[in-house]
mmCIF file of the C-alpha atoms, coordinates in Angstrom:
data_MODEL
# 
_entry.id   MODEL 
# 
loop_
_atom_site.group_PDB 
_atom_site.id 
_atom_site.type_symbol 
_atom_site.label_atom_id 
_atom_site.label_alt_id 
_atom_site.label_comp_id 
_atom_site.label_asym_id 
_atom_site.label_entity_id 
_atom_site.label_seq_id 
_atom_site.pdbx_PDB_ins_code 
_atom_site.Cartn_x 
_atom_site.Cartn_y 
_atom_site.Cartn_z 
_atom_site.occupancy 
_atom_site.B_iso_or_equiv 
_atom_site.pdbx_formal_charge 
_atom_site.auth_seq_id 
_atom_site.auth_comp_id 
_atom_site.auth_asym_id 
_atom_site.auth_atom_id 
_atom_site.pdbx_PDB_model_num 
ATOM 1   C CA . MET A 1 1   ? 0.000  0.000  0.000  1.00 0.00 ? 1   MET A CA 1 
ATOM 2   C CA . ALA A 1 2   ? 1.318  3.426  -0.917 1.00 0.00 ? 2   ALA A CA 1 
ATOM 3   C CA . VAL A 1 3   ? 2.091  5.884  1.858  1.00 0.00 ? 3   VAL A CA 1 
ATOM 4   C CA . ASP A 1 4   ? -0.256 8.871  1.887  1.00 0.00 ? 4   ASP A CA 1 
ATOM 5   C CA . LYS A 1 5   ? 2.052  11.892 1.740  1.00 0.00 ? 5   LYS A CA 1 
ATOM 6   C CA . ASN A 1 6   ? -0.912 14.092 2.738  1.00 0.00 ? 6   ASN A CA 1 
ATOM 7   C CA . MET A 1 7   ? -1.248 12.368 6.109  1.00 0.00 ? 7   MET A CA 1 
ATOM 8   C CA . LYS A 1 8   ? -0.784 14.556 9.167  1.00 0.00 ? 8   LYS A CA 1 
ATOM 9   C CA . VAL A 1 9   ? 2.628  14.332 10.822 1.00 0.00 ? 9   VAL A CA 1 
ATOM 10  C CA . ILE A 1 10  ? 3.279  15.829 14.253 1.00 0.00 ? 10  ILE A CA 1 
ATOM 11  C CA . VAL A 1 11  ? 6.782  17.077 15.073 1.00 0.00 ? 11  VAL A CA 1 
ATOM 12  C CA . VAL A 1 12  ? 7.461  17.474 18.795 1.00 0.00 ? 12  VAL A CA 1 
ATOM 13  C CA . ASP A 1 13  ? 10.535 19.443 19.864 1.00 0.00 ? 13  ASP A CA 1 
ATOM 14  C CA . ASP A 1 14  ? 11.158 22.176 22.411 1.00 0.00 ? 14  ASP A CA 1 
ATOM 15  C CA . TYR A 1 15  ? 13.486 24.016 20.017 1.00 0.00 ? 15  TYR A CA 1 
ATOM 16  C CA . LYS A 1 16  ? 11.736 26.023 17.300 1.00 0.00 ? 16  LYS A CA 1 
ATOM 17  C CA . THR A 1 17  ? 14.843 25.703 15.109 1.00 0.00 ? 17  THR A CA 1 
ATOM 18  C CA . MET A 1 18  ? 14.640 21.896 15.228 1.00 0.00 ? 18  MET A CA 1 
ATOM 19  C CA . GLN A 1 19  ? 10.908 22.058 14.469 1.00 0.00 ? 19  GLN A CA 1 
ATOM 20  C CA . ARG A 1 20  ? 11.709 24.165 11.400 1.00 0.00 ? 20  ARG A CA 1 
ATOM 21  C CA . ILE A 1 21  ? 14.527 21.823 10.296 1.00 0.00 ? 21  ILE A CA 1 
ATOM 22  C CA . LEU A 1 22  ? 12.281 18.773 10.591 1.00 0.00 ? 22  LEU A CA 1 
ATOM 23  C CA . LYS A 1 23  ? 9.440  20.535 8.767  1.00 0.00 ? 23  LYS A CA 1 
ATOM 24  C CA . ASN A 1 24  ? 11.836 21.427 5.931  1.00 0.00 ? 24  ASN A CA 1 
ATOM 25  C CA . LEU A 1 25  ? 13.232 17.872 5.747  1.00 0.00 ? 25  LEU A CA 1 
ATOM 26  C CA . LEU A 1 26  ? 9.688  16.473 5.642  1.00 0.00 ? 26  LEU A CA 1 
ATOM 27  C CA . LYS A 1 27  ? 8.817  18.938 2.873  1.00 0.00 ? 27  LYS A CA 1 
ATOM 28  C CA . GLN A 1 28  ? 11.905 17.802 0.897  1.00 0.00 ? 28  GLN A CA 1 
ATOM 29  C CA . ILE A 1 29  ? 10.613 14.228 0.934  1.00 0.00 ? 29  ILE A CA 1 
ATOM 30  C CA . GLY A 1 30  ? 7.047  15.239 0.078  1.00 0.00 ? 30  GLY A CA 1 
ATOM 31  C CA . PHE A 1 31  ? 5.227  15.569 3.408  1.00 0.00 ? 31  PHE A CA 1 
ATOM 32  C CA . ASN A 1 32  ? 3.617  19.000 3.794  1.00 0.00 ? 32  ASN A CA 1 
ATOM 33  C CA . ASN A 1 33  ? 0.836  18.378 6.321  1.00 0.00 ? 33  ASN A CA 1 
ATOM 34  C CA . VAL A 1 34  ? 2.970  18.962 9.431  1.00 0.00 ? 34  VAL A CA 1 
ATOM 35  C CA . VAL A 1 35  ? 1.819  20.153 12.854 1.00 0.00 ? 35  VAL A CA 1 
ATOM 36  C CA . THR A 1 36  ? 4.320  21.125 15.565 1.00 0.00 ? 36  THR A CA 1 
ATOM 37  C CA . ALA A 1 37  ? 4.253  20.911 19.358 1.00 0.00 ? 37  ALA A CA 1 
ATOM 38  C CA . ASN A 1 38  ? 6.732  22.279 21.895 1.00 0.00 ? 38  ASN A CA 1 
ATOM 39  C CA . HIS A 1 39  ? 6.667  19.350 24.355 1.00 0.00 ? 39  HIS A CA 1 
ATOM 40  C CA . GLY A 1 40  ? 4.968  16.043 25.103 1.00 0.00 ? 40  GLY A CA 1 
ATOM 41  C CA . GLU A 1 41  ? 1.955  17.441 26.961 1.00 0.00 ? 41  GLU A CA 1 
ATOM 42  C CA . GLU A 1 42  ? 1.104  19.810 24.122 1.00 0.00 ? 42  GLU A CA 1 
ATOM 43  C CA . ALA A 1 43  ? 1.615  17.024 21.577 1.00 0.00 ? 43  ALA A CA 1 
ATOM 44  C CA . PHE A 1 44  ? -0.669 14.633 23.448 1.00 0.00 ? 44  PHE A CA 1 
ATOM 45  C CA . ASP A 1 45  ? -3.417 17.280 23.592 1.00 0.00 ? 45  ASP A CA 1 
ATOM 46  C CA . ILE A 1 46  ? -3.039 17.889 19.831 1.00 0.00 ? 46  ILE A CA 1 
ATOM 47  C CA . LEU A 1 47  ? -3.085 14.144 19.113 1.00 0.00 ? 47  LEU A CA 1 
ATOM 48  C CA . GLN A 1 48  ? -6.317 13.844 21.095 1.00 0.00 ? 48  GLN A CA 1 
ATOM 49  C CA . SER A 1 49  ? -8.060 16.856 19.547 1.00 0.00 ? 49  SER A CA 1 
ATOM 50  C CA . GLU A 1 50  ? -6.719 17.171 15.984 1.00 0.00 ? 50  GLU A CA 1 
ATOM 51  C CA . GLY A 1 51  ? -6.271 13.530 14.933 1.00 0.00 ? 51  GLY A CA 1 
ATOM 52  C CA . PRO A 1 52  ? -5.899 11.334 13.143 1.00 0.00 ? 52  PRO A CA 1 
ATOM 53  C CA . PHE A 1 53  ? -2.161 11.601 12.573 1.00 0.00 ? 53  PHE A CA 1 
ATOM 54  C CA . GLY A 1 54  ? -0.110 9.178  10.520 1.00 0.00 ? 54  GLY A CA 1 
ATOM 55  C CA . LEU A 1 55  ? 3.227  9.680  12.289 1.00 0.00 ? 55  LEU A CA 1 
ATOM 56  C CA . ILE A 1 56  ? 4.779  11.183 15.416 1.00 0.00 ? 56  ILE A CA 1 
ATOM 57  C CA . ILE A 1 57  ? 8.370  12.451 15.260 1.00 0.00 ? 57  ILE A CA 1 
ATOM 58  C CA . SER A 1 58  ? 9.466  13.469 18.746 1.00 0.00 ? 58  SER A CA 1 
ATOM 59  C CA . ASP A 1 59  ? 12.582 14.715 20.469 1.00 0.00 ? 59  ASP A CA 1 
ATOM 60  C CA . TRP A 1 60  ? 13.523 12.779 23.602 1.00 0.00 ? 60  TRP A CA 1 
ATOM 61  C CA . ASN A 1 61  ? 14.750 15.563 25.905 1.00 0.00 ? 61  ASN A CA 1 
ATOM 62  C CA . MET A 1 62  ? 11.979 18.078 26.634 1.00 0.00 ? 62  MET A CA 1 
ATOM 63  C CA . GLU A 1 63  ? 10.207 19.580 29.617 1.00 0.00 ? 63  GLU A CA 1 
ATOM 64  C CA . PRO A 1 64  ? 7.660  19.220 31.171 1.00 0.00 ? 64  PRO A CA 1 
ATOM 65  C CA . MET A 1 65  ? 6.930  15.913 29.358 1.00 0.00 ? 65  MET A CA 1 
ATOM 66  C CA . THR A 1 66  ? 9.785  14.090 27.610 1.00 0.00 ? 66  THR A CA 1 
ATOM 67  C CA . GLY A 1 67  ? 9.513  12.221 24.339 1.00 0.00 ? 67  GLY A CA 1 
ATOM 68  C CA . LEU A 1 68  ? 9.789  8.925  26.235 1.00 0.00 ? 68  LEU A CA 1 
ATOM 69  C CA . GLU A 1 69  ? 6.883  9.906  28.512 1.00 0.00 ? 69  GLU A CA 1 
ATOM 70  C CA . LEU A 1 70  ? 4.874  10.921 25.436 1.00 0.00 ? 70  LEU A CA 1 
ATOM 71  C CA . LEU A 1 71  ? 5.678  7.575  23.791 1.00 0.00 ? 71  LEU A CA 1 
ATOM 72  C CA . LYS A 1 72  ? 4.464  5.665  26.872 1.00 0.00 ? 72  LYS A CA 1 
ATOM 73  C CA . LYS A 1 73  ? 1.277  7.762  27.018 1.00 0.00 ? 73  LYS A CA 1 
ATOM 74  C CA . VAL A 1 74  ? 0.595  7.217  23.298 1.00 0.00 ? 74  VAL A CA 1 
ATOM 75  C CA . ARG A 1 75  ? 1.162  3.448  23.604 1.00 0.00 ? 75  ARG A CA 1 
ATOM 76  C CA . ALA A 1 76  ? -1.236 3.324  26.598 1.00 0.00 ? 76  ALA A CA 1 
ATOM 77  C CA . ASP A 1 77  ? -4.017 5.136  24.698 1.00 0.00 ? 77  ASP A CA 1 
ATOM 78  C CA . ALA A 1 78  ? -6.461 2.863  22.847 1.00 0.00 ? 78  ALA A CA 1 
ATOM 79  C CA . LYS A 1 79  ? -6.955 5.318  19.953 1.00 0.00 ? 79  LYS A CA 1 
ATOM 80  C CA . LEU A 1 80  ? -3.268 6.192  19.503 1.00 0.00 ? 80  LEU A CA 1 
ATOM 81  C CA . LYS A 1 81  ? -1.344 3.049  20.464 1.00 0.00 ? 81  LYS A CA 1 
ATOM 82  C CA . SER A 1 82  ? -0.695 1.785  16.931 1.00 0.00 ? 82  SER A CA 1 
ATOM 83  C CA . MET A 1 83  ? 0.524  5.143  15.586 1.00 0.00 ? 83  MET A CA 1 
ATOM 84  C CA . PRO A 1 84  ? 4.101  5.045  14.201 1.00 0.00 ? 84  PRO A CA 1 
ATOM 85  C CA . PHE A 1 85  ? 6.472  6.921  16.537 1.00 0.00 ? 85  PHE A CA 1 
ATOM 86  C CA . ILE A 1 86  ? 10.024 7.976  15.621 1.00 0.00 ? 86  ILE A CA 1 
ATOM 87  C CA . MET A 1 87  ? 12.222 9.232  18.459 1.00 0.00 ? 87  MET A CA 1 
ATOM 88  C CA . VAL A 1 88  ? 14.868 11.849 17.671 1.00 0.00 ? 88  VAL A CA 1 
ATOM 89  C CA . THR A 1 89  ? 17.725 12.438 20.077 1.00 0.00 ? 89  THR A CA 1 
ATOM 90  C CA . ALA A 1 90  ? 21.329 13.515 20.409 1.00 0.00 ? 90  ALA A CA 1 
ATOM 91  C CA . GLU A 1 91  ? 21.838 10.525 22.731 1.00 0.00 ? 91  GLU A CA 1 
ATOM 92  C CA . SER A 1 92  ? 23.189 7.449  20.994 1.00 0.00 ? 92  SER A CA 1 
ATOM 93  C CA . LYS A 1 93  ? 23.667 5.409  24.178 1.00 0.00 ? 93  LYS A CA 1 
ATOM 94  C CA . THR A 1 94  ? 22.646 1.788  23.707 1.00 0.00 ? 94  THR A CA 1 
ATOM 95  C CA . GLU A 1 95  ? 20.644 1.785  26.953 1.00 0.00 ? 95  GLU A CA 1 
ATOM 96  C CA . ASN A 1 96  ? 18.494 4.679  25.675 1.00 0.00 ? 96  ASN A CA 1 
ATOM 97  C CA . VAL A 1 97  ? 17.720 2.801  22.467 1.00 0.00 ? 97  VAL A CA 1 
ATOM 98  C CA . ILE A 1 98  ? 16.765 -0.273 24.530 1.00 0.00 ? 98  ILE A CA 1 
ATOM 99  C CA . VAL A 1 99  ? 14.500 1.795  26.834 1.00 0.00 ? 99  VAL A CA 1 
ATOM 100 C CA . ALA A 1 100 ? 12.792 3.376  23.818 1.00 0.00 ? 100 ALA A CA 1 
ATOM 101 C CA . LYS A 1 101 ? 12.349 -0.031 22.120 1.00 0.00 ? 101 LYS A CA 1 
ATOM 102 C CA . LYS A 1 102 ? 10.823 -1.504 25.288 1.00 0.00 ? 102 LYS A CA 1 
ATOM 103 C CA . ALA A 1 103 ? 8.429  1.461  25.438 1.00 0.00 ? 103 ALA A CA 1 
ATOM 104 C CA . GLY A 1 104 ? 7.302  0.700  21.877 1.00 0.00 ? 104 GLY A CA 1 
ATOM 105 C CA . VAL A 1 105 ? 9.173  3.185  19.684 1.00 0.00 ? 105 VAL A CA 1 
ATOM 106 C CA . SER A 1 106 ? 8.855  2.423  15.974 1.00 0.00 ? 106 SER A CA 1 
ATOM 107 C CA . ASN A 1 107 ? 12.303 3.775  15.086 1.00 0.00 ? 107 ASN A CA 1 
ATOM 108 C CA . TYR A 1 108 ? 15.091 5.967  16.433 1.00 0.00 ? 108 TYR A CA 1 
ATOM 109 C CA . ILE A 1 109 ? 17.156 8.754  14.818 1.00 0.00 ? 109 ILE A CA 1 
ATOM 110 C CA . VAL A 1 110 ? 20.335 10.185 16.314 1.00 0.00 ? 110 VAL A CA 1 
ATOM 111 C CA . LYS A 1 111 ? 21.090 13.868 15.580 1.00 0.00 ? 111 LYS A CA 1 
ATOM 112 C CA . PRO A 1 112 ? 22.477 15.186 13.343 1.00 0.00 ? 112 PRO A CA 1 
ATOM 113 C CA . PHE A 1 113 ? 20.727 13.607 10.370 1.00 0.00 ? 113 PHE A CA 1 
ATOM 114 C CA . ASN A 1 114 ? 19.635 14.522 6.841  1.00 0.00 ? 114 ASN A CA 1 
ATOM 115 C CA . ALA A 1 115 ? 16.575 14.052 4.615  1.00 0.00 ? 115 ALA A CA 1 
ATOM 116 C CA . GLY A 1 116 ? 17.893 10.699 3.374  1.00 0.00 ? 116 GLY A CA 1 
ATOM 117 C CA . THR A 1 117 ? 18.200 9.333  6.908  1.00 0.00 ? 117 THR A CA 1 
ATOM 118 C CA . LEU A 1 118 ? 14.739 10.631 7.825  1.00 0.00 ? 118 LEU A CA 1 
ATOM 119 C CA . LYS A 1 119 ? 13.218 9.141  4.672  1.00 0.00 ? 119 LYS A CA 1 
ATOM 120 C CA . GLY A 1 120 ? 14.844 5.769  5.384  1.00 0.00 ? 120 GLY A CA 1 
ATOM 121 C CA . LYS A 1 121 ? 13.593 5.676  8.969  1.00 0.00 ? 121 LYS A CA 1 
ATOM 122 C CA . MET A 1 122 ? 10.107 6.768  7.875  1.00 0.00 ? 122 MET A CA 1 
ATOM 123 C CA . ALA A 1 123 ? 10.049 4.120  5.125  1.00 0.00 ? 123 ALA A CA 1 
ATOM 124 C CA . SER A 1 124 ? 10.967 1.456  7.672  1.00 0.00 ? 124 SER A CA 1 
ATOM 125 C CA . VAL A 1 125 ? 7.877  2.269  9.757  1.00 0.00 ? 125 VAL A CA 1 
ATOM 126 C CA . LEU A 1 126 ? 5.406  3.439  7.092  1.00 0.00 ? 126 LEU A CA 1 
ATOM 127 C CA . GLY A 1 127 ? 6.468  1.465  4.018  1.00 0.00 ? 127 GLY A CA 1 
ATOM 128 C CA . ASP A 1 128 ? 8.222  2.691  0.884  1.00 0.00 ? 128 ASP A CA 1 
ATOM 129 C CA . PHE A 1 129 ? 7.203  5.999  -0.646 1.00 0.00 ? 129 PHE A CA 1 
# 
């Protein structure tokens, strides 16, 4: 099945610059329906009220709710639990990857990365596009 490039994607990051970078990378690979959130709490509210979304791309380190906490909350929610979730972080520690995998992350990207890396990770969770 072809990936719908018009699906809504939510980008969650506490840095506006990173939100803009991710939005631009998504645009480069054909995804223009992008919503941003500044932290996990805001993202969860948006996911509840503005759904459905086809993909969550979230930073790990944010306050007041981290990307990991958001991931756990999404996986515990009946309506959201099957939504693809890509975690973005500057941390490449093996234990962090294991914690994220156990929490149900779909894929993991370590900063810095480019459009090709993002596309590859997205294809691995959504299918080729």
